[in-house]
VOPAGU-2260 file (C-alpha; in pm, 1 decimal, decimal comma):
REM VOPAGU-2260
SITE   aa  ch    i         X         Y         Z
SITE  UNK   A    0    9611,4     358,1   10316,8
SITE  UNK   A    1    9406,0      67,9   10180,4
SITE  UNK   A    2    9548,6    -271,8   10270,0
SITE  UNK   A    3    9540,1    -570,8   10039,7
SITE  UNK   A    4    9414,4    -903,7   10176,5
SITE  UNK   A    5    9457,4   -1135,7    9876,1
SITE  UNK   A    6    9663,8   -1101,9    9559,7
SITE  UNK   A    7    9650,3   -1369,5    9287,7
SITE  UNK   A    8    9889,9   -1354,7    8993,4
SITE  UNK   A    9    9886,6   -1615,5    8716,9
SITE  UNK   A   10    9731,9   -1862,2    8961,6
SITE  UNK   A   11    9685,4   -2203,3    8798,8
SITE  UNK   A   12    9620,6   -2560,3    8905,1
SITE  UNK   A   13    9637,1   -2868,0    8682,4
SITE  UNK   A   14    9530,2   -3221,6    8763,8
SITE  UNK   A   15    9639,8   -3539,6    8593,0
SITE  UNK   A   16    9370,7   -3780,7    8472,5
SITE  UNK   A   17    9500,4   -4131,3    8395,1
SITE  UNK   A   18    9379,2   -4308,7    8086,6
SITE  UNK   A   19    9087,6   -4553,4    8129,8
SITE  UNK   A   20    9326,3   -4843,8    8065,9
SITE  UNK   A   21    9557,6   -4731,4    8345,7
SITE  UNK   A   22    9266,5   -4706,9    8587,9
SITE  UNK   A   23    9092,2   -5032,7    8487,4
SITE  UNK   A   24    9207,8   -5336,6    8693,7
SITE  UNK   A   25    9083,6   -5577,3    8425,3
SITE  UNK   A   26    9308,6   -5404,9    8171,1
SITE  UNK   A   27    9622,2   -5446,2    8380,9
SITE  UNK   A   28    9615,1   -5091,0    8513,4
SITE  UNK   A   29    9466,5   -5149,5    8858,7
SITE  UNK   A   30    9606,6   -5076,7    9200,9
SITE  UNK   A   31    9838,5   -5379,3    9195,7
SITE  UNK   A   32    9971,3   -5318,9    8845,8
SITE  UNK   A   33   10336,5   -5229,0    8781,8
SITE  UNK   A   34   10219,8   -4898,6    8633,9
SITE  UNK   A   35   10041,9   -4812,9    8958,7
SITE  UNK   A   36   10345,9   -4907,7    9168,3
SITE  UNK   A   37   10561,3   -4677,5    8955,3
SITE  UNK   A   38   10306,6   -4393,7    8986,7
SITE  UNK   A   39   10526,9   -4181,4    9209,1
SITE  UNK   A   40   10803,9   -4157,2    8946,5
SITE  UNK   A   41   10643,0   -4222,5    8606,3
SITE  UNK   A   42   10297,6   -4113,9    8497,2
SITE  UNK   A   43   10108,7   -4311,7    8236,8
SITE  UNK   A   44   10187,5   -4150,4    7900,7
SITE  UNK   A   45    9830,7   -4196,1    7773,8
SITE  UNK   A   46    9672,8   -3983,6    8047,1
SITE  UNK   A   47    9553,8   -3624,9    8010,6
SITE  UNK   A   48    9580,4   -3302,8    8209,1
SITE  UNK   A   49    9291,2   -3078,8    8305,5
SITE  UNK   A   50    9318,3   -2712,9    8405,4
SITE  UNK   A   51    9096,1   -2676,4    8710,9
SITE  UNK   A   52    9212,3   -2314,6    8750,9
SITE  UNK   A   53    9391,8   -2124,6    8478,0
SITE  UNK   A   54    9585,6   -1795,2    8497,9
SITE  UNK   A   55    9373,7   -1611,0    8756,8
SITE  UNK   A   56    9466,9   -1251,2    8838,8
SITE  UNK   A   57    9280,7   -1043,8    9097,0
SITE  UNK   A   58    9320,2    -834,7    9412,6
SITE  UNK   A   59    9089,6    -826,3    9714,5
SITE  UNK   A   60    9110,4    -536,7    9959,1
SITE  UNK   A   61    9098,4    -598,7   10333,4
SITE  UNK   A   62    8740,7    -581,4   10461,9
SITE  UNK   A   63    8577,8    -653,6   10124,4
SITE  UNK   A   64    8293,7    -904,0   10090,3
SITE  UNK   A   65    8339,5   -1074,7    9753,8
SITE  UNK   A   66    8111,0   -1336,9    9602,2
SITE  UNK   A   67    8230,3   -1619,9    9379,2
SITE  UNK   A   68    7981,5   -1779,5    9140,3
SITE  UNK   A   69    7989,0   -2019,9    8847,4
SITE  UNK   A   70    7865,7   -2355,2    8725,6
SITE  UNK   A   71    7955,1   -2675,0    8905,9
SITE  UNK   A   72    8305,8   -2764,3    8791,4
SITE  UNK   A   73    8398,0   -2404,5    8707,5
SITE  UNK   A   74    8695,2   -2412,4    8946,9
SITE  UNK   A   75    8551,2   -2226,4    9247,6
SITE  UNK   A   76    8635,6   -2489,2    9509,1
SITE  UNK   A   77    8984,1   -2536,9    9364,9
SITE  UNK   A   78    9046,2   -2164,3    9391,3
SITE  UNK   A   79    8935,2   -2162,2    9755,0
SITE  UNK   A   80    9161,7   -2456,8    9834,3
SITE  UNK   A   81    9453,6   -2271,7    9676,7
SITE  UNK   A   82    9382,6   -1959,7    9882,4
SITE  UNK   A   83    9341,3   -2171,8   10198,1
SITE  UNK   A   84    9671,3   -2351,8   10132,8
SITE  UNK   A   85    9493,0   -2686,7   10119,4
SITE  UNK   A   86    9661,8   -2750,5    9785,4
SITE  UNK   A   87    9954,3   -2589,2    9605,1
SITE  UNK   A   88    9933,2   -2414,6    9268,0
SITE  UNK   A   89   10088,0   -2561,1    8956,0
SITE  UNK   A   90   10185,7   -2214,1    8836,4
SITE  UNK   A   91   10158,8   -1858,1    8959,9
SITE  UNK   A   92   10102,5   -1762,6    9320,5
SITE  UNK   A   93    9847,8   -1624,7    9565,3
SITE  UNK   A   94    9959,8   -1398,4    9849,8
SITE  UNK   A   95    9723,4   -1405,6   10147,1
SITE  UNK   A   96    9781,2   -1153,6   10425,4
SITE  UNK   A   97    9641,8   -1254,7   10764,1
SITE  UNK   A   98    9498,9   -1558,2   10938,3
SITE  UNK   A   99    9252,8   -1752,6   10724,0
SITE  UNK   A  100    8938,6   -1920,0   10851,7
SITE  UNK   A  101    8803,3   -2158,3   10587,7
SITE  UNK   A  102    8485,6   -2364,4   10567,0
SITE  UNK   A  103    8519,3   -2565,9   10248,4
SITE  UNK   A  104    8355,9   -2904,6   10301,5
SITE  UNK   A  105    8161,5   -3082,2   10572,7
SITE  UNK   A  106    8414,8   -3197,2   10832,2
SITE  UNK   A  107    8716,6   -3026,1   10679,4
SITE  UNK   A  108    8985,4   -3000,0   10947,2
SITE  UNK   A  109    8795,3   -3211,2   11201,6
SITE  UNK   A  110    8926,6   -3543,8   11329,0
SITE  UNK   A  111    8631,5   -3786,2   11336,4
SITE  UNK   A  112    8746,4   -3958,8   11657,6
SITE  UNK   A  113    8779,7   -3634,4   11852,9
SITE  UNK   A  114    8490,0   -3459,5   12021,9
SITE  UNK   A  115    8349,6   -3123,8   11916,8
SITE  UNK   A  116    8531,1   -2960,4   12208,9
SITE  UNK   A  117    8864,7   -3121,3   12117,5
SITE  UNK   A  118    8826,8   -3032,2   11749,9
SITE  UNK   A  119    8752,7   -2671,1   11839,2
SITE  UNK   A  120    9077,2   -2639,9   12036,6
SITE  UNK   A  121    9267,3   -2830,8   11766,8
SITE  UNK   A  122    9141,1   -2594,3   11494,0
SITE  UNK   A  123    9239,2   -2292,5   11700,2
SITE  UNK   A  124    9586,6   -2433,2   11761,0
SITE  UNK   A  125    9632,1   -2492,8   11387,9
SITE  UNK   A  126    9540,2   -2127,6   11331,1
SITE  UNK   A  127    9813,9   -2026,8   11575,8
SITE  UNK   A  128    9588,2   -1924,3   11864,2
SITE  UNK   A  129    9670,8   -1982,8   12228,5
SITE  UNK   A  130    9460,3   -2209,0   12447,0
SITE  UNK   A  131    9352,9   -1906,1   12651,1
SITE  UNK   A  132    9227,1   -1720,6   12341,7
SITE  UNK   A  133    9029,3   -2024,1   12230,9
SITE  UNK   A  134    8882,3   -2067,1   12578,6
SITE  UNK   A  135    8755,0   -1708,6   12582,9
SITE  UNK   A  136    8558,2   -1770,0   12262,6
SITE  UNK   A  137    8458,0   -2131,3   12324,2
SITE  UNK   A  138    8118,5   -2055,7   12481,4
SITE  UNK   A  139    8028,4   -1823,9   12189,0
SITE  UNK   A  140    8120,2   -2096,7   11940,8
SITE  UNK   A  141    7906,6   -2360,2   12112,3
SITE  UNK   A  142    7611,1   -2123,0   12155,2
SITE  UNK   A  143    7621,0   -2017,7   11789,2
SITE  UNK   A  144    7646,8   -2377,3   11666,2
SITE  UNK   A  145    7356,2   -2482,6   11891,3
SITE  UNK   A  146    7516,7   -2817,5   11975,6
SITE  UNK   A  147    7585,8   -2778,4   12348,4
SITE  UNK   A  148    7438,3   -3121,6   12440,3
SITE  UNK   A  149    7668,5   -3289,8   12186,7
SITE  UNK   A  150    7990,9   -3091,7   12227,7
SITE  UNK   A  151    8166,1   -3380,8   12406,8
SITE  UNK   A  152    8053,0   -3642,7   12154,0
SITE  UNK   A  153    8295,9   -3761,3   11880,4
SITE  UNK   A  154    8213,7   -3566,1   11566,0
SITE  UNK   A  155    8192,8   -3885,5   11360,2
SITE  UNK   A  156    7844,4   -3919,2   11510,3
SITE  UNK   A  157    7739,0   -3567,3   11404,0
SITE  UNK   A  158    7488,6   -3508,8   11126,6
SITE  UNK   A  159    7594,9   -3299,3   10825,7
SITE  UNK   A  160    7401,4   -3003,9   10969,8
SITE  UNK   A  161    7581,7   -3029,3   11304,6
SITE  UNK   A  162    7914,4   -3050,3   11121,0
SITE  UNK   A  163    7826,5   -2736,8   10923,4
SITE  UNK   A  164    7714,1   -2539,7   11229,7
SITE  UNK   A  165    8024,2   -2622,3   11433,5
SITE  UNK   A  166    8255,3   -2576,1   11134,6
SITE  UNK   A  167    8120,1   -2229,7   11058,0
SITE  UNK   A  168    8124,5   -2125,8   11422,9
SITE  UNK   A  169    8487,2   -2233,1   11462,9
SITE  UNK   A  170    8593,0   -2063,4   11138,0
SITE  UNK   A  171    8406,5   -1739,2   11211,2
SITE  UNK   A  172    8449,3   -1693,7   11587,9
SITE  UNK   A  173    8824,4   -1749,9   11599,0
SITE  UNK   A  174    8856,4   -1398,1   11454,1
SITE  UNK   A  175    9021,2   -1467,7   11116,8
SITE  UNK   A  176    9148,2   -1181,2   10904,6
SITE  UNK   A  177    9007,0   -1362,5   10600,9
SITE  UNK   A  178    8697,1   -1585,1   10606,0
SITE  UNK   A  179    8649,0   -1824,1   10313,5
SITE  UNK   A  180    8309,9   -1996,3   10295,6
SITE  UNK   A  181    8209,1   -2248,0   10030,3
SITE  UNK   A  182    7855,4   -2366,4    9948,0
SITE  UNK   A  183    7873,7   -2570,8   10267,7
SITE  UNK   A  184    7614,0   -2339,0   10426,7
SITE  UNK   A  185    7350,1   -2500,6   10204,4
SITE  UNK   A  186    7367,7   -2798,3   10441,3
SITE  UNK   A  187    7214,1   -2592,8   10721,5
SITE  UNK   A  188    6848,5   -2496,8   10751,7
SITE  UNK   A  189    6717,2   -2153,8   10648,3
SITE  UNK   A  190    6735,7   -2015,1   11000,6
SITE  UNK   A  191    7100,1   -2112,9   11037,8
SITE  UNK   A  192    7186,0   -1972,7   10693,0
SITE  UNK   A  193    7029,3   -1638,8   10785,4
SITE  UNK   A  194    7223,3   -1635,1   11113,7
SITE  UNK   A  195    7550,0   -1707,3   10930,1
SITE  UNK   A  196    7488,5   -1427,6   10678,1
SITE  UNK   A  197    7414,0   -1183,4   10960,7
SITE  UNK   A  198    7733,4   -1284,0   11140,3
SITE  UNK   A  199    7940,1   -1249,3   10822,3
SITE  UNK   A  200    7801,2    -897,9   10774,2
SITE  UNK   A  201    7919,9    -813,2   11123,2
SITE  UNK   A  202    8264,1    -956,0   11052,7
SITE  UNK   A  203    8288,3    -759,8   10728,7
SITE  UNK   A  204    8193,3    -437,0   10905,9
SITE  UNK   A  205    8468,8    -507,4   11159,9
SITE  UNK   A  206    8730,8    -542,3   10883,9
SITE  UNK   A  207    8730,6    -916,9   10808,8
SITE  UNK   A  208    8767,6   -1001,6   10440,6
SITE  UNK   A  209    8499,0   -1248,3   10326,5
SITE  UNK   A  210    8515,1   -1463,6   10014,3
SITE  UNK   A  211    8176,5   -1630,0    9973,8
SITE  UNK   A  212    8066,5   -1905,8    9734,2
SITE  UNK   A  213    7693,0   -1968,9    9708,9
SITE  UNK   A  214    7417,4   -2051,2    9461,8
SITE  UNK   A  215    7183,4   -1835,4    9670,7
SITE  UNK   A  216    7207,9   -1539,6    9435,4
SITE  UNK   A  217    6971,3   -1316,3    9630,7
SITE  UNK   A  218    7169,8   -1363,6    9949,5
SITE  UNK   A  219    7491,8   -1293,1    9764,2
SITE  UNK   A  220    7351,6    -979,3    9599,5
SITE  UNK   A  221    7241,4    -854,7    9940,4
SITE  UNK   A  222    7574,0    -928,4   10110,1
SITE  UNK   A  223    7849,4    -885,7    9848,7
SITE  UNK   A  224    7893,1    -557,7    9654,4
SITE  UNK   A  225    8146,5    -733,2    9430,6
SITE  UNK   A  226    8144,0   -1077,1    9270,1
SITE  UNK   A  227    8368,2   -1283,2    9045,2
SITE  UNK   A  228    8225,2   -1521,5    8784,7
SITE  UNK   A  229    8424,8   -1831,7    8691,6
SITE  UNK   A  230    8384,3   -2057,1    8390,7
SITE  UNK   A  231    8600,2   -2351,3    8282,0
SITE  UNK   A  232    8867,7   -2253,6    8535,4
SITE  UNK   A  233    8899,0   -1894,9    8410,7
SITE  UNK   A  234    8784,1   -1563,2    8551,5
SITE  UNK   A  235    8499,8   -1451,5    8325,4
SITE  UNK   A  236    8394,8   -1135,0    8508,9
SITE  UNK   A  237    8497,6    -932,6    8814,0
SITE  UNK   A  238    8278,0    -640,7    8913,3
SITE  UNK   A  239    7941,6    -537,3    9062,7
SITE  UNK   A  240    7740,8    -832,0    9189,4
SITE  UNK   A  241    7423,5    -745,6    8998,1
SITE  UNK   A  242    7615,7    -753,2    8668,8
SITE  UNK   A  243    7795,6   -1072,7    8771,3
SITE  UNK   A  244    7465,9   -1249,1    8842,8
SITE  UNK   A  245    7329,5   -1142,9    8504,8
SITE  UNK   A  246    7635,7   -1284,5    8328,6
SITE  UNK   A  247    7610,7   -1607,3    8529,7
SITE  UNK   A  248    7242,9   -1653,1    8444,0
SITE  UNK   A  249    7316,9   -1602,6    8074,6
SITE  UNK   A  250    7590,4   -1866,4    8103,3
SITE  UNK   A  251    7335,8   -2110,7    8245,7
SITE  UNK   A  252    7116,4   -2063,9    7939,7
SITE  UNK   A  253    7394,4   -2194,0    7713,8
SITE  UNK   A  254    7461,0   -2572,1    7708,6
SITE  UNK   A  255    7812,3   -2671,4    7815,9
SITE  UNK   A  256    7878,2   -2814,9    7470,9
SITE  UNK   A  257    7691,5   -2793,5    7144,7
SITE  UNK   A  258    7647,4   -3170,4    7155,6
SITE  UNK   A  259    7472,0   -3167,9    7493,6
SITE  UNK   A  260    7098,8   -3225,8    7439,5
SITE  UNK   A  261    6839,8   -3070,8    7669,7
SITE  UNK   A  262    6666,7   -3377,1    7812,7
SITE  UNK   A  263    6293,5   -3383,7    7753,4
SITE  UNK   A  264    6279,6   -3060,8    7547,3
SITE  UNK   A  265    6092,4   -3110,7    7218,7
SITE  UNK   A  266    6123,3   -2893,7    6910,9
SITE  UNK   A  267    5963,8   -2556,1    6979,4
SITE  UNK   A  268    5934,1   -2197,1    6856,6
SITE  UNK   A  269    5890,3   -1894,5    7080,8
SITE  UNK   A  270    5757,7   -1558,1    6964,5
SITE  UNK   A  271    5706,6   -1240,3    7167,5
SITE  UNK   A  272    5459,3    -982,0    7033,9
SITE  UNK   A  273    5474,5   -1153,6    6695,7
SITE  UNK   A  274    5854,6   -1136,5    6669,0
SITE  UNK   A  275    6088,6   -1438,8    6678,1
SITE  UNK   A  276    6263,6   -1488,7    7010,5
SITE  UNK   A  277    6604,2   -1456,6    6841,6
SITE  UNK   A  278    6546,4   -1080,3    6819,2
SITE  UNK   A  279    6584,9    -850,3    7122,6
SITE  UNK   A  280    6257,9    -791,4    7306,1
SITE  UNK   A  281    6194,0    -420,0    7360,8
SITE  UNK   A  282    5880,7    -258,6    7501,7
SITE  UNK   A  283    5742,9      22,9    7715,7
SITE  UNK   A  284    5662,9      -3,2    8086,2
SITE  UNK   A  285    5286,3     -46,6    8049,7
SITE  UNK   A  286    5277,5    -228,5    7715,9
SITE  UNK   A  287    5088,6    -549,9    7659,9
SITE  UNK   A  288    5284,6    -869,4    7603,1
SITE  UNK   A  289    5168,6   -1158,3    7383,4
SITE  UNK   A  290    5373,1   -1476,6    7409,3
SITE  UNK   A  291    5331,8   -1781,9    7183,7
SITE  UNK   A  292    5507,1   -2113,3    7235,8
SITE  UNK   A  293    5464,5   -2355,8    6946,6
SITE  UNK   A  294    5560,2   -2709,8    7054,1
SITE  UNK   A  295    5614,5   -2985,3    6796,2
SITE  UNK   A  296    5608,5   -3332,0    6953,1
SITE  UNK   A  297    5658,1   -3671,9    6785,9
SITE  UNK   A  298    5352,5   -3848,7    6647,1
SITE  UNK   A  299    5363,1   -4113,1    6921,1
SITE  UNK   A  300    5352,5   -3863,6    7209,8
SITE  UNK   A  301    5035,5   -3922,2    7418,7
SITE  UNK   A  302    4819,9   -3621,7    7519,0
SITE  UNK   A  303    4919,6   -3479,3    7857,1
SITE  UNK   A  304    4812,6   -3187,2    8075,4
SITE  UNK   A  305    5103,8   -2950,9    8137,8
SITE  UNK   A  306    5184,4   -2657,2    8361,1
SITE  UNK   A  307    5316,3   -2355,2    8172,9
SITE  UNK   A  308    5529,2   -2101,7    8361,6
SITE  UNK   A  309    5628,4   -1756,9    8241,5
SITE  UNK   A  310    5910,3   -1601,5    8442,0
SITE  UNK   A  311    6052,4   -1249,9    8413,0
SITE  UNK   A  312    6350,5   -1183,1    8639,0
SITE  UNK   A  313    6582,5    -896,1    8716,2
SITE  UNK   A  314    6948,6    -941,6    8630,4
SITE  UNK   A  315    7030,8   -1021,5    8993,8
SITE  UNK   A  316    6779,8   -1309,3    8996,8
SITE  UNK   A  317    6475,1   -1150,6    9164,4
SITE  UNK   A  318    6142,5   -1262,4    9016,5
SITE  UNK   A  319    5946,9    -966,7    8884,7
SITE  UNK   A  320    5668,7   -1177,4    8727,9
SITE  UNK   A  321    5589,7   -1548,7    8762,1
SITE  UNK   A  322    5268,5   -1673,8    8598,5
SITE  UNK   A  323    5132,8   -2030,7    8603,9
SITE  UNK   A  324    4823,2   -2155,0    8426,0
SITE  UNK   A  325    4735,6   -2407,1    8699,1
SITE  UNK   A  326    4686,8   -2128,9    8953,9
SITE  UNK   A  327    4392,8   -1974,6    8764,4
SITE  UNK   A  328    4234,9   -2305,0    8662,7
SITE  UNK   A  329    4330,7   -2292,7    8293,5
SITE  UNK   A  330    4396,0   -2639,8    8148,9
SITE  UNK   A  331    4670,9   -2668,9    7886,1
SITE  UNK   A  332    4740,4   -2994,7    7706,4
SITE  UNK   A  333    5019,6   -3108,2    7476,8
SITE  UNK   A  334    4972,6   -3394,7    7233,5
SITE  UNK   A  335    5136,9   -3524,1    6918,3
SITE  UNK   A  336    5209,2   -3278,1    6640,6
SITE  UNK   A  337    5207,1   -2897,7    6673,5
SITE  UNK   A  338    5039,4   -2724,6    6966,3
SITE  UNK   A  339    5041,7   -2349,7    7032,4
SITE  UNK   A  340    5036,7   -2229,5    7394,0
SITE  UNK   A  341    4974,8   -1859,0    7456,3
SITE  UNK   A  342    5012,7   -1612,5    7741,8
SITE  UNK   A  343    4872,1   -1258,0    7729,7
SITE  UNK   A  344    4969,9    -982,1    7971,7
SITE  UNK   A  345    4753,0    -672,3    7935,1
SITE  UNK   A  346    4980,8    -439,1    8133,6
SITE  UNK   A  347    5344,0    -534,3    8190,6
SITE  UNK   A  348    5381,5    -270,9    8466,9
SITE  UNK   A  349    5760,7    -303,0    8493,2
SITE  UNK   A  350    5997,7     -14,9    8557,7
SITE  UNK   A  351    6250,4      55,3    8280,3
SITE  UNK   A  352    6552,2    -172,2    8282,8
SITE  UNK   A  353    6684,6    -502,3    8150,5
SITE  UNK   A  354    6519,7    -829,7    8250,4
SITE  UNK   A  355    6534,3   -1197,4    8156,2
SITE  UNK   A  356    6226,3   -1378,2    8019,3
SITE  UNK   A  357    6186,4   -1754,4    7988,8
SITE  UNK   A  358    5920,1   -2024,9    7990,0
SITE  UNK   A  359    5907,4   -2358,6    8169,6
SITE  UNK   A  360    5684,7   -2653,2    8075,6
SITE  UNK   A  361    5616,3   -2905,8    8351,0
SITE  UNK   A  362    5426,6   -3232,5    8359,4
SITE  UNK   A  363    5416,3   -3387,9    8706,7
SITE  UNK   A  364    5359,1   -3753,7    8633,2
SITE  UNK   A  365    5524,9   -4039,1    8822,4
SITE  UNK   A  366    5568,9   -4263,8    8518,2
SITE  UNK   A  367    5684,7   -3998,4    8269,2
SITE  UNK   A  368    5764,0   -3659,7    8427,5
SITE  UNK   A  369    5855,4   -3371,3    8198,1
SITE  UNK   A  370    6033,5   -3047,1    8278,3
SITE  UNK   A  371    6209,5   -2824,9    8026,4
SITE  UNK   A  372    6290,8   -2458,1    7981,1
SITE  UNK   A  373    6312,0   -2230,8    7682,2
SITE  UNK   A  374    6615,0   -2014,4    7622,8
SITE  UNK   A  375    6653,0   -1714,5    7855,1
SITE  UNK   A  376    6585,8   -1399,7    7655,9
SITE  UNK   A  377    6676,9   -1038,3    7733,1
SITE  UNK   A  378    6372,1    -815,0    7780,5
SITE  UNK   A  379    6447,3    -442,4    7766,4
SITE  UNK   A  380    6186,8    -206,2    7909,2
SITE  UNK   A  381    6276,4     137,7    7776,5
SITE  UNK   A  382    6220,9     465,9    7958,2
SITE  UNK   A  383    6339,0     662,9    8258,9
SITE  UNK   A  384    6546,5     432,2    8483,0
SITE  UNK   A  385    6533,5     639,5    8803,8
SITE  UNK   A  386    6279,5     407,8    8964,7
SITE  UNK   A  387    6398,3     192,3    9256,8
SITE  UNK   A  388    6110,3     -57,7    9251,1
SITE  UNK   A  389    6037,5    -335,0    9000,9
SITE  UNK   A  390    5668,2    -272,6    8937,6
SITE  UNK   A  391    5540,5      53,1    8788,1
SITE  UNK   A  392    5158,1      55,8    8813,2
SITE  UNK   A  393    4940,8     316,0    8649,3
SITE  UNK   A  394    4909,9     588,6    8910,5
SITE  UNK   A  395    4850,3     955,9    8980,1
SITE  UNK   A  396    4924,1    1192,0    9266,7
SITE  UNK   A  397    4676,8    1445,9    9402,0
SITE  UNK   A  398    4615,1    1682,1    9688,3
SITE  UNK   A  399    4313,3    1781,7    9894,1
SITE  UNK   A  400    4326,6    2090,1   10113,5
SITE  UNK   A  401    4097,0    2154,2   10409,6
SITE  UNK   A  402    3825,2    2330,8   10207,0
SITE  UNK   A  403    3806,5    2054,4    9947,7
SITE  UNK   A  404    3761,5    1789,6   10216,1
SITE  UNK   A  405    3460,9    1975,2   10354,9
């Protein structure tokens, strides 16, 4: 019978934000104000509430590896803190079955005045482990973290990378039933990240439930069959990771609010094969592709050489095509008024499927750097979707028997 590791039902968390007047010392709302001294019993009536997490409902089966993705501020870290019992929900509940090992922030759970050795035993004791059990795994923890020369140094002297290595090793090697890992692994170098992913795969195979937050979409797609997408504190999608990444990337293409300008992006028009970019782009595997980007800059804009990028990606974030004019020596320049930049691909050579196409304009100049992207557009390559590769070159099979070779 399948066991459940985590059940969330109506899980919500609200935070109170005081009004600017209540938080401004010059306005009589500082730390010494009467309003601040009465904070424990009476909240300022002019403050507001924000829903960091709102009405989440999901189940995670024991042994699953589940990714969690979303914009910064989407509520991912709050959800992990609720599941780790770092904070309590405002409404709803989350049932967690088994010992939880959590790596949420650099130094979480470590006392800065204690050494790495002392913090390791302290963390194990908090998890309910005996001193003997911790001792049997201590050498593995130190070897994995690669900090043996510093294990008896107070952790307040550790770098962020050392913190991350020891924190992950403690969380992962104390055999938790559920391992919760936030984006903290980004602190480590690439070699350490790869080692952590390999270790988490081993834990998942052995039955440990892993909930993994990362902006490394390729690593998540490789490790997690299932992913949840969060937006504005709500659960937007829960399903296959490749679909989740596609939804997340489309969310990134939409500004947070209609009033949010895209810094440095001038007025522009994008057409694909003569059709406006607002229409779906549909083509065959070996079709040609003609892209035009018409940029309209103010009359005072000085001429400037730019780097034009064309990127076509799979829905899980893998780059199928990335073209740059500076790599083949072509010089492109934007000035005042209207300028049309073009890209021609003679043979797209993509297998059938759905992709994302977008352009990036870059000007690397110390005094006035420019970088802006066009909207991300769906590109549908029609045809037989049995292919497992990304590229579909023109090809043919043949056979030569012994007589033909002679």
